[in-house]
C-alpha positions as CSV (number, residue, x, y, z in Angstrom):
1,M,-18.5,9.6,-37.2
2,D,-18.3,11.7,-34.0
3,I,-16.2,9.3,-31.9
4,I,-13.3,7.3,-33.3
5,N,-11.0,4.7,-31.7
6,I,-7.3,5.3,-31.3
7,T,-4.8,3.0,-29.7
8,I,-1.8,4.5,-27.8
9,I,1.1,2.4,-26.6
10,D,3.0,4.0,-23.8
11,R,6.8,3.8,-23.2
12,Q,6.5,0.6,-21.1
13,G,4.6,-1.2,-23.9
14,N,1.1,-0.9,-22.2
15,T,-1.8,-0.4,-24.6
16,L,-4.5,2.1,-24.1
17,E,-7.6,1.9,-26.2
18,T,-9.1,5.4,-26.4
19,E,-12.2,7.0,-27.8
20,A,-11.7,10.4,-29.3
21,P,-14.3,13.0,-30.4
22,T,-13.9,14.3,-33.9
23,D,-16.0,17.4,-33.4
24,M,-13.8,19.2,-30.8
25,N,-10.8,20.2,-32.9
26,L,-8.5,18.1,-30.6
27,N,-5.1,16.8,-31.6
28,L,-3.3,13.6,-30.6
29,M,-1.1,15.4,-28.0
30,E,-4.3,16.7,-26.3
31,L,-5.8,13.2,-26.4
32,C,-2.7,11.8,-24.7
33,K,-2.7,14.4,-22.0
34,A,-6.4,14.0,-21.4
35,N,-5.7,10.3,-20.8
36,E,-2.9,11.2,-18.4
37,L,-0.1,9.7,-20.5
38,P,3.4,11.1,-20.0
39,V,3.3,13.5,-22.9
40,Q,4.6,17.0,-22.0
41,G,3.4,19.1,-24.8
42,T,5.7,21.8,-23.5
43,C,4.8,24.3,-26.3
44,G,1.1,23.8,-25.9
45,G,0.7,22.3,-29.4
46,M,2.4,25.1,-31.3
47,C,5.0,22.8,-33.0
48,L,7.8,24.5,-31.1
49,C,9.1,21.4,-29.3
50,S,9.1,17.7,-29.8
51,T,7.8,16.5,-26.4
52,C,4.7,15.0,-28.1
53,H,6.8,12.8,-30.5
54,V,5.1,9.6,-31.5
55,Y,5.6,6.7,-33.8
56,V,2.7,5.9,-36.1
57,E,2.4,2.1,-36.0
58,S,-0.7,1.7,-38.3
59,E,-1.0,2.1,-42.0
60,H,-3.0,5.4,-42.2
61,D,-2.9,8.0,-44.8
62,L,-1.9,11.0,-42.7
63,P,-1.9,14.6,-43.7
64,E,1.4,15.8,-45.1
65,M,4.0,17.0,-42.6
66,S,4.5,20.7,-42.6
67,E,8.0,22.2,-43.0
68,T,7.8,23.3,-39.4
69,E,7.1,19.8,-38.2
70,E,9.9,18.4,-40.3
71,D,12.3,21.0,-38.9
72,M,11.2,20.1,-35.3
73,L,11.7,16.4,-35.9
74,D,15.2,17.1,-37.3
75,N,16.1,18.3,-33.8
76,A,14.3,15.5,-31.9
77,F,15.8,12.4,-30.4
78,F,15.0,8.8,-31.5
79,V,13.4,9.8,-34.8
80,D,12.2,7.1,-37.2
81,D,12.0,8.6,-40.7
82,D,9.1,6.3,-41.6
83,K,7.0,6.6,-38.4
84,S,7.8,9.7,-36.5
85,R,5.2,12.5,-36.2
86,L,4.4,15.2,-33.6
87,G,1.1,14.5,-31.9
88,C,0.2,18.1,-31.8
89,Q,0.1,18.2,-35.6
90,L,-2.3,15.2,-35.9
91,K,-5.8,16.6,-35.7
92,I,-8.4,14.1,-34.5
93,T,-10.5,13.5,-37.6
94,P,-12.7,10.6,-38.8
95,E,-9.9,9.5,-41.1
96,L,-7.8,8.6,-38.0
97,H,-10.2,5.9,-36.8
98,G,-8.2,2.8,-35.9
99,L,-4.9,4.8,-35.6
100,V,-2.2,3.1,-33.5
101,V,0.7,5.2,-32.1
102,K,3.5,4.5,-29.7
103,L,5.0,7.2,-27.5
104,A,8.6,7.9,-28.5
105,P,11.3,7.6,-25.8
106,E,12.0,10.8,-23.9
107,A,15.1,12.8,-24.6
108,E,18.1,11.8,-22.5
């Protein structure tokens, strides 16, 4: 599967149905930015900030969180232990077809 569907819910509750290529080594943060969603990705996807924090709303088997991602989420705002992930750490792969995520609130 070269194109998958991912649903992104913005901070106002608006739903965006996106198509994402699986053959370009993109991550979820890059997909959000490409669709002009308000995701900063300040560190450029290096897992050095939490400005691409999302809540995973669907029941997907995601890759294990790295220790670096866990540490970054420990310092983030509005973390949900069951749903929070960093978009830059979620590579767009065929296994993510049907994924639903919601942008986490921005830090105060």
